[in-house]
Residue, then its C-alpha position, 0 to 999 in steps of 0.5 A: m596561129s591557124e586552124s589545123f585542118p579539120l578533116q586530118p584524122l581522116l587524111d591520116l587514116a586514108n593514108n594508112r590504109m592506102d599503105e595497107a593496100a600497097r603492101k597487100l597489092g606487093e604480097l599478092i603480086a608476089s604469090e601471082h609470080a610464084v603460081e606462075e613460076k609453078l606453072a611454068l616448072l610444071v610445062d616444062y617438066r611435062k614437056e621434057y617427060h613427053a620427050r622422053f616417052v617419045e624416045a622411050v616409044r622409038n626405042g621400043i617399050g612394053p605395054d607396062a611402060w607405055r601406060n605408066f608413061s601415059a598415066f603419068l603425063g594425065k597426072l601432070d596434065d591434070a597437075i597443069a589445069h589445076q596450077e592454070r586455074a590457081v594462076s587465074v583465081s590468083r591474077q583476078r586477086t592481083e587485079q581486086g588488089q590494084q583496084a583497091w590500092v587505085d581506090q585509097r589512092n583516089k580518097v587520099k587525093a581528095f583529102d589531100t587536095l582538101s588539106h591544101r585549099h584548107q591550107s590555102l585559105q589559112s595563108r590567106k587568113e594569116a596575110k590579110q591579118e599580118q595586113r591589118l595589123t601592119d595598116e593599124h600600126a602604120a596608120k597610129q603611128f601616122r597618127d601620133r606624127t601628126e599630132e605631135d606637129 
């Protein structure tokens, strides 16, 4: 019977941590897409609202309407700036999540390499033991035959 891999608990733990890092990375990517979509919507809405403002100016608007349009465009610009910061933060978190996943994957690879080496060593030990037993059995049969003669 071959010896079990002594670091198997660490390999299992590393696999679990890699799976968790992959799950978190998936969440971070989804979150990043969501904040990017919100930014795109804000930018599109600002373009539409600005086009309405330009059209209203062409048709002639009063000072109150001008102030309202301008104030709302300013609020949209603030919201866009805020959302751009949120996108930047989200991208940084995603990059950190990717790095955490890569780090965990590298740990798994290292333990996996050790596990394969251990298995190879155990296989060679078992093959040597089998060969020794076969040789002993053959030698015993040979002795038994020569004693009969």
